[in-house]
ZAMARGU-4260 file (C-alpha; in steps of 0.2 Angstrom, whole numbers, plus 5000, padded with zeros to 4 digits):
<rodrens>
0) 5647/5497/5239 | 5642/5503/5257 | 5646/5493/5271 | 5626/5492/5276 | 5625/5482/5258
5) 5637/5469/5265 | 5624/5467/5279 | 5629/5479/5292 | 5621/5494/5298 | 5630/5505/5308
10) 5618/5519/5309 | 5607/5506/5320 | 5620/5501/5329 | 5623/5518/5336 | 5605/5520/5337
15) 5604/5506/5349 | 5617/5513/5359 | 5608/5528/5363 | 5590/5517/5366 | 5599/5508/5380
20) 5610/5521/5389 | 5595/5523/5401 | 5593/5505/5404 | 5613/5506/5410 | 5608/5522/5421
25) 5595/5511/5429 | 5610/5501/5436 | 5621/5515/5443 | 5630/5509/5460 | 5645/5516/5470
30) 5661/5515/5460 | 5653/5514/5442 | 5644/5529/5431 | 5636/5518/5422 | 5640/5529/5405
35) 5642/5521/5389 | 5652/5524/5373 | 5669/5524/5379 | 5682/5512/5372 | 5683/5505/5390
40) 5673/5506/5405 | 5679/5509/5422 | 5676/5505/5440 | 5682/5511/5457 | 5685/5500/5469
45) 5689/5511/5484 | 5674/5522/5479 | 5662/5503/5480 | 5670/5502/5499 | 5684/5490/5497
50) 5700/5493/5504 | 5712/5477/5501 | 5700/5467/5488 | 5703/5451/5477 | 5694/5452/5461
55) 5684/5437/5457 | 5679/5436/5437 | 5666/5425/5428 | 5661/5422/5411 | 5644/5414/5404
60) 5631/5413/5391 | 5612/5406/5390 | 5616/5389/5379 | 5601/5384/5368 | 5589/5393/5378
65) 5591/5404/5365 | 5583/5396/5352 | 5568/5391/5364 | 5566/5410/5366 | 5567/5416/5348
70) 5554/5401/5345 | 5543/5408/5357 | 5546/5427/5355 | 5552/5430/5373 | 5567/5438/5373
75) 5569/5450/5389 | 5571/5435/5401 | 5587/5430/5391 | 5596/5446/5397 | 5592/5441/5416
80) 5598/5422/5412 | 5614/5431/5407 | 5618/5443/5422 | 5612/5425/5435 | 5624/5413/5426
85) 5640/5424/5430 | 5635/5434/5444 | 5628/5417/5454 | 5646/5411/5449 | 5655/5426/5459
90) 5643/5423/5474 | 5650/5405/5473 | 5667/5411/5478 | 5661/5421/5494 | 5660/5438/5484
95) 5649/5452/5479 | 5646/5456/5461 | 5649/5473/5454 | 5649/5476/5437 | 5644/5468/5422
100) 5647/5469/5400 | 5637/5458/5389 | 5641/5454/5370 | 5628/5452/5358 | 5633/5445/5341
105) 5618/5443/5327 | 5619/5440/5308 | 5609/5458/5306 | 5603/5469/5320 | 5585/5470/5326
110) 5584/5483/5338 | 5569/5479/5346 | 5576/5462/5350 | 5592/5468/5356 | 5584/5481/5368
115) 5572/5469/5375 | 5587/5458/5378 | 5597/5473/5386 | 5585/5479/5398 | 5582/5463/5403
120) 5602/5463/5407 | 5597/5479/5415 | 5585/5471/5428 | 5596/5457/5432 | 5610/5469/5436
125) 5600/5477/5448 | 5593/5463/5457 | 5611/5458/5459 | 5619/5475/5461 | 5631/5476/5447
130) 5632/5488/5437 | 5629/5489/5417 | 5646/5496/5413 | 5648/5491/5396 | 5646/5479/5380
135) 5647/5475/5363 | 5634/5474/5349 | 5641/5464/5335 | 5633/5462/5316 | 5642/5446/5307
140) 5630/5441/5292 | 5637/5425/5287 | 5644/5420/5303 | 5625/5419/5311 | 5610/5413/5301
145) 5596/5425/5295 | 5588/5428/5313 | 5602/5420/5323 | 5610/5428/5336 | 5622/5423/5353
150) 5625/5433/5369 | 5639/5432/5383 | 5641/5439/5398 | 5656/5445/5411 | 5654/5449/5425
155) 5669/5457/5440 | 5665/5455/5460 | 5679/5456/5473 | 5678/5451/5491 | 5692/5459/5505
160) 5707/5449/5504 | 5705/5434/5517 | 5686/5433/5515 | 5685/5420/5500 | 5677/5404/5503
165) 5688/5390/5502 | 5686/5371/5501 | 5695/5368/5518 | 5681/5378/5527 | 5670/5361/5522
170) 5670/5350/5535 | 5660/5332/5543 | 5643/5337/5549 | 5639/5354/5543 | 5622/5354/5533
175) 5618/5359/5516 | 5604/5372/5514 | 5595/5371/5497 | 5589/5386/5491 | 5573/5385/5476
180) 5575/5386/5458 | 5562/5396/5449 | 5564/5383/5433 | 5576/5375/5423 | 5586/5392/5424
185) 5600/5391/5409 | 5605/5372/5406 | 5599/5357/5401 | 5589/5365/5385 | 5597/5354/5372
190) 5587/5340/5380 | 5572/5350/5385 | 5569/5355/5365 | 5573/5338/5361 | 5558/5331/5374
195) 5547/5346/5367 | 5551/5341/5348 | 5547/5320/5354 | 5530/5325/5363 | 5526/5335/5347
200) 5524/5352/5358 | 5528/5370/5353 | 5530/5384/5365 | 5513/5390/5362 | 5506/5376/5369
205) 5498/5375/5386 | 5507/5370/5399 | 5501/5353/5404 | 5508/5357/5422 | 5502/5377/5424
210) 5489/5379/5410 | 5488/5397/5414 | 5505/5398/5405 | 5511/5394/5389 | 5526/5379/5389
215) 5537/5395/5381 | 5534/5405/5397 | 5535/5392/5409 | 5551/5384/5400 | 5559/5402/5399
220) 5556/5406/5416 | 5572/5418/5421 | 5587/5413/5430 | 5586/5416/5449 | 5598/5430/5456
225) 5603/5424/5473 | 5612/5440/5479 | 5600/5446/5491 | 5598/5429/5500 | 5616/5424/5502
230) 5626/5440/5503 | 5620/5442/5520 | 5627/5426/5525 | 5643/5428/5516 | 5644/5446/5524
235) 5642/5438/5544 | 5652/5424/5540 | 5640/5412/5540 | 5644/5402/5525 | 5657/5387/5523
240) 5653/5384/5504 | 5641/5388/5491 | 5639/5380/5475 | 5628/5386/5459 | 5620/5373/5453
245) 5623/5373/5433 | 5627/5361/5420 | 5632/5345/5428 | 5615/5345/5440 | 5615/5341/5456
250) 5628/5325/5453 | 5644/5338/5446 | 5642/5355/5454 | 5643/5352/5474 | 5659/5342/5473
255) 5668/5358/5465 | 5665/5367/5482 | 5669/5355/5497 | 5685/5344/5502 | 5689/5333/5493
260) 5689/5319/5508 | 5669/5322/5509 | 5653/5318/5502 | 5636/5327/5499 | 5622/5315/5508
265) 5607/5323/5500 | 5590/5318/5506 | 5579/5316/5493 | 5563/5317/5505 | 5568/5335/5509
270) 5560/5340/5492 | 5547/5336/5478 | 5553/5336/5460 | 5545/5353/5454 | 5528/5349/5442
275) 5538/5356/5426 | 5551/5342/5430 | 5542/5328/5432 | 5533/5333/5416 | 5549/5334/5407
280) 5554/5317/5416 | 5537/5309/5409 | 5537/5316/5391 | 5556/5311/5388 | 5555/5294/5398
285) 5571/5303/5408 | 5580/5292/5422 | 5582/5299/5439 | 5600/5301/5438 | 5600/5309/5421
290) 5589/5321/5428 | 5600/5325/5443 | 5615/5326/5432 | 5606/5337/5418 | 5593/5348/5427
295) 5593/5356/5444 | 5578/5350/5449 | 5572/5362/5459 | 5586/5369/5468 | 5597/5383/5462
300) 5609/5384/5473 | 5616/5372/5488 | 5624/5383/5505 | 5633/5375/5518 | 5634/5381/5535
305) 5638/5372/5554 | 5622/5364/5560 | 5621/5378/5574 | 5619/5388/5559 | 5606/5379/5549
310) 5590/5388/5555 | 5597/5407/5555 | 5601/5401/5538 | 5585/5397/5531 | 5577/5411/5541
315) 5589/5424/5531 | 5586/5418/5515 | 5567/5416/5518 | 5566/5435/5523 | 5575/5438/5506
320) 5561/5430/5498 | 5566/5415/5493 | 5562/5396/5497 | 5575/5387/5508 | 5576/5371/5516
325) 5590/5359/5525 | 5594/5346/5511 | 5607/5337/5517 | 5625/5334/5526 | 5642/5332/5522
330) 5650/5317/5528 | 5666/5305/5525 | 5667/5300/5508 | 5676/5286/5511 | 5675/5276/5494
335) 5659/5283/5490 | 5652/5295/5479 | 5653/5313/5478 | 5636/5316/5480 | 5625/5304/5488
340) 5606/5303/5485 | 5599/5295/5499 | 5579/5288/5499 | 5580/5290/5479 | 5567/5278/5477
345) 5556/5292/5489 | 5558/5305/5478 | 5540/5313/5476 | 5533/5325/5464 | 5527/5341/5470
350) 5507/5345/5469
</rodrens>
């Protein structure tokens, strides 16, 4: 008997390492040479320009978006999602993403799918300024069903000592700048898939809210990478908090970053619910508060700044190619909720 007889093809794994080396090399940056194949990956913080850094680490996956991607046969965006879910969390601490490692586990290696996903990881690393310095590909027949796979990502960033964001930097009267999402991002897909099933839709059907795309293409749009939008604000010391809107949506994420005696008053008339989300809400008959706690609803990141810096912050984010607007204000919490949705009954659907 051989290992291949048992379902594990070492030669295919070795060939994949050679195939993805060029993608890792695309992400080369100061501090990392992006070479693959060693037992450990190295990163030189001094070469990256740090003198007294604090490291910040984050890990995440892309959840059941994997299953929708498998149904649609669209995989490259998953790699971008994987980087974004980790790197955006690093940014939320006020740190710069520096390097990334991935873990790809499957029942039996499909080199084309794996290479496509890892190429997407390299795309994401390039966009956020991180080096892809290593990873692991594991074949585990019997653990995953035929055709099944899972992804995990690991990102490390850094900031000079004393420069990390702290919730004590937030104060009453500061304003919240919203940065638009690119779609559902990577949370809520168990509900998305349930809505599709309930409505009798498949990923190949035209998107009713955007007929030029299939539902799969629209729902699998990669998570936005916000480094180019917020790193200039972090560097300039303009930011007092950053909230990455992931699982828990606009209800649970913002309170993680501001002082516990404060609440965020979001003006629901400051933006319109994007058509994709409005369609999900209509087909699934989802209550507004359930939408707000499950999905990002068009806001991928919230950045708080002093009121005097709001216009500059919006201009900086816009110059980086993102849509941004003033969405709310930090107020005294009192006995109220941590996030207040003002004018919820006037929340409109975008054209």
